[in-house]
C-alpha positions as CSV (number, residue, x, y, z in Angstrom):
1,X,-51.6,107.5,16.1
2,X,-49.5,110.2,17.9
3,X,-47.9,107.6,20.1
4,X,-47.0,105.5,17.0
5,X,-45.5,108.5,15.3
6,X,-43.4,109.3,18.3
7,X,-42.3,105.7,18.6
8,X,-41.1,105.8,15.0
9,X,-39.1,108.9,15.6
10,X,-37.5,107.4,18.6
11,X,-36.6,104.2,16.7
12,X,-35.0,106.3,14.0
13,X,-32.9,108.2,16.6
14,X,-31.5,105.1,18.3
15,X,-27.7,105.4,18.1
16,X,-25.4,102.7,16.9
17,X,-24.9,99.9,19.5
18,X,-21.6,99.4,21.3
19,X,-21.1,96.3,19.1
20,X,-21.5,98.4,15.9
21,X,-19.2,101.1,17.2
22,X,-16.6,98.5,18.1
23,X,-16.8,96.8,14.7
24,X,-16.5,100.2,13.0
25,X,-13.5,101.1,15.2
26,X,-11.7,97.9,14.2
27,X,-12.5,98.6,10.6
28,X,-11.0,102.1,11.0
29,X,-7.9,100.7,12.5
30,X,-7.5,98.5,9.5
31,X,-8.0,101.4,7.1
32,X,-5.5,103.6,8.9
33,X,-2.8,100.9,8.9
34,X,-3.4,99.9,5.3
35,X,-0.7,100.9,2.8
36,X,-2.4,103.4,0.4
37,X,-3.7,101.7,-2.7
38,X,-2.5,104.4,-5.1
39,X,-6.1,105.0,-6.5
40,X,-7.8,108.3,-5.8
41,X,-11.2,106.9,-5.3
42,X,-10.0,104.3,-2.8
43,X,-8.1,107.0,-0.8
44,X,-11.1,109.4,-0.8
45,X,-13.4,106.6,0.5
46,X,-10.8,105.7,3.2
47,X,-10.6,109.4,4.3
48,X,-14.4,109.6,4.6
49,X,-14.6,106.4,6.5
50,X,-12.0,107.6,9.0
51,X,-13.7,111.0,9.3
52,X,-17.0,109.1,10.1
53,X,-15.2,107.9,13.2
54,X,-13.9,111.3,14.1
55,X,-10.3,110.4,13.0
56,X,-7.9,112.3,10.8
57,X,-7.0,111.0,7.4
58,X,-3.4,110.4,8.2
59,X,-1.4,108.6,5.4
60,X,-4.7,108.0,3.4
61,X,-5.2,111.8,3.3
62,X,-1.6,112.4,2.3
63,X,-2.0,109.8,-0.5
64,X,-5.2,111.5,-1.7
65,X,-3.4,114.9,-1.8
66,X,-0.7,113.4,-4.1
67,X,-3.3,111.8,-6.4
68,X,-5.9,114.5,-6.5
69,X,-4.5,116.7,-9.4
70,X,-4.6,113.8,-11.8
71,X,-7.6,111.9,-10.3
72,X,-10.1,114.8,-10.2
73,X,-10.4,115.6,-13.9
74,X,-14.1,114.7,-14.1
75,X,-17.1,115.7,-11.9
76,X,-17.5,112.4,-10.1
77,X,-13.9,112.0,-8.9
78,X,-13.7,115.7,-8.1
79,X,-16.9,115.4,-6.1
80,X,-15.8,112.3,-4.2
81,X,-12.6,114.2,-3.3
82,X,-14.6,117.2,-2.1
83,X,-16.5,115.0,0.2
84,X,-13.2,113.7,1.7
85,X,-11.7,117.1,1.9
86,X,-14.6,118.7,3.7
87,X,-14.9,115.7,6.0
88,X,-11.4,116.5,7.4
89,X,-11.8,120.2,7.4
90,X,-9.9,121.0,4.2
91,X,-10.8,123.7,1.7
92,X,-12.2,122.1,-1.5
93,X,-11.5,125.2,-3.5
94,X,-7.8,124.8,-2.9
95,X,-7.0,121.1,-2.2
96,X,-3.7,119.9,-3.5
97,X,-3.5,123.2,-5.4
98,X,-6.8,122.3,-7.2
99,X,-10.1,124.1,-7.2
100,X,-12.3,120.9,-7.0
101,X,-15.5,122.9,-7.1
102,X,-14.6,124.4,-10.4
103,X,-13.8,120.9,-11.8
104,X,-17.3,119.7,-10.7
105,X,-18.9,122.7,-12.4
106,X,-16.9,122.3,-15.6
107,X,-18.7,118.9,-16.2
108,X,-22.2,120.4,-15.8
109,X,-24.6,120.8,-18.7
110,X,-28.4,120.7,-19.0
111,X,-29.0,119.7,-15.4
112,X,-26.5,116.9,-15.5
113,X,-23.1,116.6,-13.8
114,X,-20.9,114.1,-15.6
115,X,-22.2,110.9,-17.2
116,X,-23.9,108.8,-14.5
117,X,-26.2,108.9,-11.5
118,X,-23.1,108.5,-9.4
119,X,-21.5,111.6,-10.9
120,X,-24.8,113.5,-10.5
121,X,-25.4,112.4,-6.9
122,X,-21.8,112.8,-5.7
123,X,-21.7,116.3,-7.3
124,X,-24.9,117.4,-5.5
125,X,-23.7,116.1,-2.1
126,X,-20.3,117.6,-2.6
127,X,-21.6,121.1,-3.5
128,X,-23.8,121.1,-0.5
129,X,-20.9,120.0,1.7
130,X,-18.8,122.7,0.3
131,X,-21.5,125.4,1.0
132,X,-21.8,126.0,-2.7
133,X,-25.1,126.5,-4.5
134,X,-26.8,123.4,-6.0
135,X,-28.4,124.1,-9.4
136,X,-32.1,123.6,-9.0
137,X,-32.1,122.1,-12.5
138,X,-29.7,119.4,-11.3
139,X,-31.9,118.5,-8.4
140,X,-35.0,118.4,-10.6
141,X,-33.1,116.2,-13.1
142,X,-32.1,113.7,-10.4
143,X,-35.7,113.4,-9.3
144,X,-36.8,112.8,-12.9
145,X,-34.4,110.0,-13.5
146,X,-36.2,107.6,-11.1
147,X,-37.4,104.5,-13.0
148,X,-39.5,101.9,-11.3
149,X,-39.2,103.5,-7.9
150,X,-35.4,103.6,-7.6
151,X,-32.5,104.8,-9.8
152,X,-30.2,103.1,-12.2
153,X,-26.6,103.9,-13.1
154,X,-27.3,105.7,-16.4
155,X,-28.6,109.3,-16.8
156,X,-30.4,108.3,-20.1
157,X,-32.6,105.5,-18.7
158,X,-30.7,102.7,-20.4
159,X,-30.6,100.3,-17.4
160,X,-32.7,99.1,-14.6
161,X,-32.8,100.3,-11.0
162,X,-30.1,99.1,-8.7
163,X,-29.5,99.3,-5.0
164,X,-26.2,101.2,-5.0
165,X,-27.4,103.9,-7.4
166,X,-30.7,104.3,-5.5
167,X,-28.8,104.7,-2.2
168,X,-26.5,107.4,-3.4
169,X,-29.3,109.3,-5.1
170,X,-31.3,109.3,-1.9
171,X,-28.3,110.6,0.1
172,X,-27.8,113.3,-2.6
173,X,-31.4,114.4,-2.5
174,X,-31.4,114.7,1.2
175,X,-28.0,116.5,1.3
176,X,-29.3,119.0,-1.4
177,X,-32.3,119.9,0.8
178,X,-35.1,117.5,-0.2
179,X,-37.2,116.7,2.9
180,X,-37.8,113.1,4.0
181,X,-41.4,113.6,3.0
182,X,-40.4,114.4,-0.6
183,X,-42.2,112.0,-3.0
184,X,-39.0,111.0,-4.7
185,X,-37.3,110.3,-1.4
186,X,-40.3,108.3,-0.1
187,X,-40.6,106.3,-3.3
188,X,-36.9,105.6,-3.4
189,X,-36.9,104.4,0.2
190,X,-39.9,102.2,-0.5
191,X,-38.1,100.6,-3.5
192,X,-35.0,100.1,-1.5
193,X,-36.9,98.3,1.3
194,X,-38.6,96.1,-1.2
195,X,-35.2,95.0,-2.5
196,X,-34.0,93.7,0.8
197,X,-33.1,90.0,0.9
198,X,-34.9,87.6,3.3
199,X,-31.6,87.7,5.3
200,X,-32.0,91.4,5.8
201,X,-29.2,92.8,3.7
202,X,-28.9,93.9,0.1
203,X,-27.1,92.4,-2.9
204,X,-25.5,94.3,-5.7
205,X,-25.2,93.7,-9.4
206,X,-22.9,90.7,-8.9
207,X,-25.6,88.8,-6.9
208,X,-24.4,86.0,-4.6
209,X,-26.3,87.2,-1.5
210,X,-25.9,90.3,0.7
211,X,-22.7,92.2,0.2
212,X,-21.0,94.9,2.3
213,X,-21.0,97.6,-0.4
214,X,-24.7,97.5,-1.2
215,X,-25.8,96.9,2.3
216,X,-23.6,99.7,3.7
217,X,-24.9,102.2,1.1
218,X,-28.5,101.2,1.7
219,X,-28.2,101.6,5.5
220,X,-26.7,105.0,5.0
221,X,-29.4,106.0,2.6
222,X,-32.1,105.0,5.0
223,X,-30.5,106.9,7.9
224,X,-30.2,109.9,5.6
225,X,-33.9,109.6,4.9
226,X,-34.8,109.6,8.6
227,X,-35.4,105.8,8.6
228,X,-33.9,103.4,11.2
229,X,-31.0,101.2,10.2
230,X,-32.6,97.7,9.9
231,X,-31.1,95.6,12.7
232,X,-30.9,92.5,10.5
233,X,-28.9,94.4,7.9
234,X,-26.5,95.8,10.5
235,X,-26.0,92.2,11.8
236,X,-25.3,91.0,8.2
237,X,-22.7,93.8,7.8
238,X,-21.0,93.0,11.1
239,X,-20.9,89.4,10.2
240,X,-18.7,90.2,7.2
241,X,-15.9,91.6,9.3
242,X,-12.7,89.5,9.2
243,X,-10.3,88.8,12.1
244,X,-8.0,91.6,11.0
245,X,-10.7,94.2,11.1
246,X,-11.4,94.4,7.4
247,X,-14.7,93.6,5.8
248,X,-15.3,91.0,3.1
249,X,-17.4,92.0,0.2
250,X,-19.7,89.0,0.7
251,X,-19.6,85.5,2.3
252,X,-19.5,83.9,-1.1
253,X,-18.0,86.6,-3.3
254,X,-14.4,87.9,-3.5
255,X,-13.8,91.6,-4.0
256,X,-12.0,94.7,-2.7
257,X,-11.6,94.7,1.1
258,X,-10.6,98.4,0.8
259,X,-14.0,99.3,-0.7
260,X,-16.0,96.9,1.5
261,X,-14.4,98.3,4.7
262,X,-14.7,101.9,3.7
263,X,-18.4,101.4,2.9
264,X,-19.1,99.3,6.1
265,X,-17.5,101.7,8.6
266,X,-19.7,104.7,8.0
267,X,-22.8,102.5,7.8
268,X,-22.1,100.9,11.2
269,X,-21.9,104.4,12.8
270,X,-24.8,105.6,10.7
271,X,-23.1,108.4,8.9
272,X,-24.4,109.1,5.4
273,X,-22.9,111.6,3.0
274,X,-21.7,114.2,3.6
275,X,-19.6,113.8,6.7
276,X,-19.7,117.4,8.0
277,X,-19.9,120.5,5.9
278,X,-18.6,124.0,5.6
279,X,-20.3,127.1,6.9
280,X,-19.3,129.1,3.9
281,X,-17.6,128.5,0.5
282,X,-13.8,128.2,0.5
283,X,-11.5,130.6,-1.4
284,X,-9.6,129.4,-4.5
285,X,-5.9,129.1,-4.3
286,X,-4.3,132.6,-4.5
287,X,-7.5,134.5,-4.0
288,X,-7.5,137.5,-1.8
């Protein structure tokens, strides 16, 4: 029994293969060379993906700085931008002249940030990354919103569980301090593994087989939960890489190469949210 437990730990600690790192590097090259899309969420995801490779945000970060004041009016976008800012060593309390942490908190009420599991999960992960306190009520509420094992998009239980929402909820729970042995984490992981396709990857709401977005998020959630990245899922993800280094959403489904590539790169190098973190809270702009 002890030997089996040790073997499981060793499997979980196996680093990404050279092939995975090489594919992620080509994806990073494509992201860095890409003309900014002019959408805050796309730029934030690009900055995080580059940071997962240890690279600066470059033009993608500069684009995010330009977009941040208008983009970060709600908790989810503000939190996504915090994760990008912290990943490249920037102060989220004074990013593009904006106190992003205050914008997250402004959308908090009764244990809920914003209006979706994505808002809630991004906010918890972002507060942790920014070395800011995470409200215990928010963590409790996220646990309570599990449905049949995983999580759905809504915070009022109006929809069914889905892979993407479950993956980000798991990353948020772990970032906020829930141990891998936490019942909600274990149940979410078990649900996620049951949802794997026979091919080894995961499909999203659009169906049509395994896709890069859902497979990438699921891999990152498992790694965050101290589980090994499934080899078959990683192979599926690598197989979606195009000759130019970008990743297709799916073999039989068109979609944003920007999003698919930004989700695939951190997954291939096994970097869940958050990428890095502050040792202490930042100071708001103008504070002394």
